C-alpha positions as a Markdown table, in Angstrom:
| # | Residue | x | y | z |
|---|---|---|---|---|
| 1 | Met | 70.5 | 70.9 | 121.5 |
| 2 | Asp | 70.2 | 72.5 | 124.9 |
| 3 | Gly | 71.6 | 76.0 | 124.2 |
| 4 | Thr | 75.1 | 75.3 | 125.2 |
| 5 | Ile | 78.0 | 75.7 | 122.9 |
| 6 | Asp | 80.6 | 73.0 | 122.5 |
| 7 | Leu | 84.1 | 74.1 | 123.9 |
| 8 | Ser | 85.8 | 72.6 | 120.9 |
| 9 | Thr | 83.7 | 74.8 | 118.5 |
| 10 | Leu | 84.6 | 77.9 | 120.5 |
| 11 | Thr | 88.3 | 77.0 | 120.5 |
| 12 | Ala | 88.3 | 76.4 | 116.8 |
| 13 | Arg | 86.5 | 79.6 | 116.1 |
| 14 | Arg | 88.9 | 81.5 | 118.3 |
| 15 | Ala | 91.9 | 80.0 | 116.4 |
| 16 | Ala | 90.4 | 80.9 | 113.1 |
| 17 | Leu | 89.8 | 84.5 | 114.1 |
| 18 | Ala | 93.3 | 84.8 | 115.6 |
| 19 | Glu | 94.7 | 83.5 | 112.3 |
| 20 | Glu | 92.5 | 86.0 | 110.3 |
| 21 | Leu | 93.7 | 88.8 | 112.5 |
| 22 | Glu | 97.3 | 87.9 | 112.0 |
| 23 | Ser | 96.8 | 87.6 | 108.2 |
| 24 | Gly | 95.1 | 91.0 | 108.2 |
| 25 | Ala | 97.9 | 92.6 | 110.2 |
| 26 | Lys | 100.5 | 91.3 | 107.7 |
| 27 | Leu | 98.5 | 92.5 | 104.7 |
| 28 | Leu | 98.1 | 96.0 | 106.3 |
| 29 | Ala | 101.9 | 96.2 | 107.0 |
| 30 | Asp | 102.6 | 95.2 | 103.3 |
| 31 | Leu | 100.1 | 97.8 | 102.0 |
| 32 | Glu | 101.6 | 100.5 | 104.3 |
| 33 | Ala | 105.1 | 99.6 | 102.9 |
| 34 | Gln | 103.8 | 99.9 | 99.4 |
| 35 | Arg | 102.2 | 103.2 | 100.2 |
| 36 | Thr | 105.4 | 104.6 | 101.6 |
| 37 | Glu | 107.3 | 103.4 | 98.5 |
| 38 | Leu | 104.8 | 104.9 | 96.2 |
| 39 | Gln | 104.9 | 108.2 | 98.1 |
| 40 | Gln | 108.7 | 108.3 | 97.7 |
| 41 | Thr | 108.5 | 107.5 | 94.0 |
| 42 | Met | 106.0 | 110.3 | 93.5 |
| 43 | Leu | 108.2 | 112.7 | 95.4 |
| 44 | Arg | 111.1 | 111.9 | 93.2 |
| 45 | Ile | 109.0 | 112.3 | 90.0 |
| 46 | Ser | 107.7 | 115.6 | 91.3 |
| 47 | Gly | 111.2 | 116.8 | 92.0 |
| 48 | Ala | 112.3 | 115.7 | 88.5 |
| 49 | Leu | 109.4 | 117.5 | 86.9 |
| 50 | Gln | 110.3 | 120.7 | 88.8 |
| 51 | Val | 113.9 | 120.5 | 87.7 |
| 52 | Leu | 112.8 | 120.0 | 84.0 |
| 53 | Asp | 110.3 | 122.9 | 84.3 |
| 54 | Glu | 113.1 | 125.1 | 85.6 |
| 55 | Leu | 115.4 | 124.0 | 82.8 |
| 56 | Leu | 112.7 | 124.5 | 80.1 |
| 57 | Ala | 111.6 | 127.9 | 81.4 |
| 58 | Pro | 114.3 | 129.9 | 79.6 |
| 59 | Ala | 113.7 | 128.0 | 76.4 |
| 60 | Thr | 110.0 | 128.6 | 76.6 |
| 61 | Ser | 110.5 | 132.2 | 77.4 |
| 62 | Ala | 112.9 | 132.6 | 74.4 |
| 63 | Gln | 110.3 | 131.0 | 72.1 |
| 64 | Ala | 107.7 | 133.4 | 73.4 |
| 65 | Asp | 110.0 | 136.3 | 72.8 |
| 66 | Thr | 110.8 | 135.1 | 69.3 |
| 67 | Ala | 107.1 | 134.7 | 68.5 |
| 68 | Ala | 106.5 | 138.2 | 69.8 |
| 69 | Asp | 109.3 | 139.6 | 67.7 |
| 70 | Ala | 107.9 | 137.9 | 64.6 |
| 71 | Val | 104.9 | 140.3 | 64.6 |
| 72 | Thr | 105.5 | 143.4 | 62.5 |
| 73 | Ser | 104.4 | 146.8 | 63.5 |
| 74 | Asn | 101.2 | 146.5 | 61.5 |
| 75 | Gly | 100.3 | 143.4 | 63.5 |
| 76 | Val | 100.8 | 140.8 | 60.7 |
| 77 | Pro | 102.6 | 137.8 | 62.0 |
| 78 | Gln | 105.8 | 136.9 | 60.2 |
| 79 | Pro | 107.2 | 133.4 | 59.9 |
| 80 | Val | 109.4 | 132.4 | 62.8 |
| 81 | Pro | 112.8 | 131.0 | 61.8 |
| 82 | Ala | 113.4 | 127.5 | 62.8 |
């Protein structure tokens, strides 16, 4: 071999690299779409959690008040009615 590179080898290598680049670009686009979809799903879940926390806050506060009322003046806890 005299140090020259066959033109057909270069052309084949270029075609393989171009195909690999196109494949990578498609994969990246798919992953970005999945990322966007996951972010939207997580945002909906976060919003649902916030709503549930707000709905549960009065019940949690009422339970805490009931538990505090169950302690007598001498500090002995009394049973909390169900």
